[in-house]
C-alpha positions as CSV (number, residue, x, y, z in Angstrom):
1,E,-30.0,-184.8,-7.0
2,F,-31.7,-181.9,-5.3
3,V,-33.3,-178.6,-6.2
4,T,-33.8,-176.0,-3.5
5,V,-36.1,-173.2,-4.4
6,L,-36.8,-170.2,-2.2
7,V,-39.2,-167.4,-2.9
8,R,-38.3,-164.6,-0.6
9,D,-37.6,-160.9,0.0
10,P,-40.8,-159.4,-1.4
11,R,-40.4,-155.7,-2.4
12,I,-42.7,-153.0,-3.6
13,Q,-41.6,-151.6,-6.9
14,K,-42.9,-148.4,-8.4
15,E,-43.6,-148.3,-12.1
16,D,-44.6,-144.6,-12.0
17,S,-46.4,-142.3,-9.6
18,W,-49.7,-144.3,-9.9
19,H,-48.7,-147.9,-10.3
20,S,-46.7,-150.2,-8.0
21,Y,-46.3,-154.0,-7.7
22,V,-44.6,-156.5,-5.5
23,D,-41.9,-158.7,-6.8
24,Y,-40.2,-161.6,-5.2
25,E,-36.7,-163.0,-5.2
26,I,-36.4,-166.6,-6.6
27,F,-33.3,-168.3,-5.3
28,I,-32.3,-171.7,-6.9
29,H,-29.6,-174.0,-5.6
30,T,-29.2,-177.4,-7.2
31,N,-26.9,-180.1,-8.3
32,S,-29.4,-181.3,-10.9
33,M,-28.1,-181.9,-14.4
34,C,-31.3,-180.3,-15.7
35,F,-30.1,-176.9,-14.8
36,T,-27.4,-174.9,-16.7
37,R,-26.4,-172.9,-13.6
38,K,-26.3,-174.5,-10.2
39,T,-27.1,-171.3,-8.2
40,T,-29.2,-168.5,-9.5
41,C,-31.3,-165.6,-8.2
42,V,-33.9,-163.5,-10.1
43,R,-36.8,-161.3,-9.2
44,R,-40.3,-162.0,-10.6
45,R,-43.7,-160.5,-10.1
46,F,-47.0,-162.4,-9.7
47,R,-48.1,-161.6,-13.3
48,E,-45.0,-163.4,-14.6
49,F,-45.9,-166.5,-12.6
50,V,-49.3,-166.4,-14.2
51,W,-47.7,-166.3,-17.6
52,L,-45.4,-169.2,-16.8
53,R,-48.2,-171.4,-15.5
54,Q,-50.2,-170.7,-18.7
55,K,-47.3,-171.6,-20.9
56,L,-46.4,-174.8,-19.0
57,Q,-50.0,-175.9,-19.1
58,K,-50.3,-175.3,-22.8
59,N,-47.1,-177.4,-23.4
60,A,-48.0,-180.2,-21.0
61,V,-51.7,-180.7,-21.6
62,L,-51.9,-184.1,-19.9
63,I,-50.4,-182.8,-16.6
64,Q,-52.5,-181.0,-14.0
65,L,-50.3,-178.2,-12.9
66,P,-50.4,-176.9,-9.3
67,E,-52.5,-173.8,-8.7
68,L,-51.0,-170.4,-8.0
69,P,-52.3,-168.5,-5.0
70,S,-55.6,-166.9,-5.9
71,K,-55.7,-163.4,-7.3
72,S,-57.7,-161.6,-4.7
73,P,-59.4,-158.3,-5.5
74,F,-58.6,-157.4,-1.8
75,F,-54.9,-158.1,-2.1
76,N,-53.0,-155.2,-0.4
77,M,-49.3,-154.9,-1.1
78,N,-48.9,-152.9,2.1
79,N,-50.4,-155.8,4.2
80,P,-47.5,-158.1,5.2
81,H,-49.9,-161.0,5.7
82,H,-51.2,-160.8,2.2
83,V,-47.7,-160.5,0.7
84,D,-46.4,-163.4,2.7
85,H,-49.4,-165.6,1.9
86,R,-48.8,-165.0,-1.8
87,R,-45.0,-165.6,-1.3
88,Q,-45.7,-169.0,0.3
89,G,-48.1,-169.9,-2.5
90,L,-45.6,-169.0,-5.2
91,Q,-42.9,-171.1,-3.4
92,E,-45.2,-174.1,-3.1
93,F,-46.1,-173.7,-6.8
94,L,-42.4,-173.8,-7.9
95,E,-41.6,-176.7,-5.5
96,K,-44.3,-178.8,-7.2
97,I,-43.3,-177.7,-10.7
98,L,-39.7,-178.6,-10.1
99,Q,-40.6,-182.2,-9.1
100,N,-42.0,-183.0,-12.5
101,A,-39.4,-184.3,-15.1
102,L,-41.6,-183.3,-18.0
103,L,-42.0,-179.7,-16.8
104,L,-38.2,-179.5,-16.1
105,S,-37.6,-180.1,-19.9
106,D,-39.4,-176.8,-20.7
107,S,-36.9,-174.1,-21.7
108,R,-39.4,-171.3,-20.6
109,L,-39.1,-172.6,-17.0
110,H,-35.3,-172.4,-17.1
111,L,-35.3,-168.9,-18.6
112,F,-37.9,-167.8,-16.0
113,L,-35.8,-169.2,-13.1
114,Q,-32.3,-168.4,-14.3
115,T,-32.5,-165.1,-16.2
116,Q,-34.2,-161.8,-15.8
117,L,-35.6,-161.9,-19.4
118,S,-39.2,-160.7,-19.7
119,P,-41.9,-163.1,-20.8
120,E,-41.8,-161.6,-24.3
121,D,-38.0,-162.1,-24.5
122,I,-38.3,-165.7,-23.1
123,E,-40.9,-166.5,-25.9
124,A,-38.6,-165.0,-28.5
125,C,-35.6,-167.0,-27.3
126,V,-37.5,-170.3,-27.1
127,S,-38.9,-169.8,-30.6
128,G,-35.5,-169.1,-32.1
129,Q,-36.1,-165.4,-32.8
130,T,-33.0,-164.2,-30.9
131,K,-29.3,-164.3,-31.7
132,Y,-28.7,-166.2,-28.5
133,S,-29.8,-169.7,-27.4
134,V,-31.4,-170.6,-24.1
135,A,-28.1,-171.8,-22.7
136,D,-26.4,-168.5,-24.0
137,A,-29.0,-166.4,-22.2
138,I,-28.6,-168.2,-18.9
139,H,-24.7,-168.1,-19.1
140,K,-24.8,-164.4,-20.1
141,F,-27.1,-163.6,-17.2
142,A,-25.0,-165.5,-14.8
143,S,-21.7,-163.9,-16.0
144,L,-23.3,-160.4,-15.6
145,K,-24.8,-161.4,-12.3
146,R,-23.9,-160.5,-8.8
147,R,-22.8,-162.7,-5.9
148,F,-25.0,-164.9,-3.9
149,P,-25.4,-164.8,-0.1
150,I,-23.0,-167.6,0.6
151,E,-20.4,-166.1,-1.7
152,D,-20.9,-162.7,0.1
153,K,-20.2,-164.3,3.5
154,E,-17.0,-166.0,2.2
155,R,-15.8,-162.8,0.5
156,K,-16.3,-160.7,3.6
157,R,-14.4,-163.2,5.7
158,G,-11.5,-163.0,3.3
159,E,-11.5,-159.2,3.0
160,N,-10.6,-158.4,6.6
161,D,-11.6,-154.7,6.2
162,A,-10.0,-154.4,2.7
163,E,-11.8,-152.3,0.2
164,S,-14.9,-153.8,-1.2
165,D,-15.1,-154.3,-5.0
166,S,-17.9,-152.7,-7.0
167,E,-20.1,-155.8,-7.4
168,S,-21.6,-155.7,-3.9
169,S,-25.2,-156.3,-3.3
170,S,-27.5,-153.3,-3.5
171,S,-30.2,-154.6,-1.2
172,G,-28.2,-154.2,2.0
173,L,-29.8,-157.4,3.3
174,G,-27.1,-159.9,2.1
175,H,-29.3,-160.9,-0.9
176,S,-27.8,-160.9,-4.3
177,C,-30.6,-159.7,-6.4
178,D,-30.5,-156.1,-7.7
179,D,-33.9,-155.2,-8.9
180,S,-32.9,-151.8,-10.3
181,I,-30.7,-153.2,-13.1
182,S,-31.6,-155.8,-15.7
183,H,-28.0,-156.6,-16.5
184,G,-28.4,-156.4,-20.3
185,C,-31.9,-158.0,-20.3
186,K,-35.0,-156.1,-21.1
187,A,-37.1,-155.3,-18.1
188,S,-40.8,-156.0,-18.3
189,T,-42.9,-152.8,-18.5
190,V,-46.4,-154.2,-18.4
191,P,-48.8,-152.5,-15.9
192,E,-49.8,-154.2,-12.7
193,E,-52.7,-156.6,-12.5
194,S,-55.7,-155.3,-10.5
């Protein structure tokens, strides 16, 4: 079994005229039986990674979780070096998390990686306060989801200049994540960390 995780494509998102944040695309490709979907792509911000680590640590008290990249007061989202350093740290964090069988059994991790649900909605789902189960949430997100880069290449080869359907990627970079639409899931509206 394998699990490939890529943290890539950092983008600056504006919340309003005063607040912005950077989010990252998390791409998962796996043949592991632990995962409901074998290929997924979501966008997450640093604050959501902090939330995930806290929840995983609380549920796996005997495991020492890997650290996230440090939250620097000098982090500058307009500095490509700062953004890439954080991206690398987030990828290393997920790679280590995904090697631990106990952590792989946590539903929060799967909802974090395979849906665009906010942390609040993830908690509600895991605690049974939603009409949908964890598997339902992942399947619904995937069915509403867009194509992945490999599928885009195959589709383009087959089209031969035919009209494109309406599900094309909005990023223009061949990536599948569309950060402007939550596809039926609530978007997180918490302000940026300082």
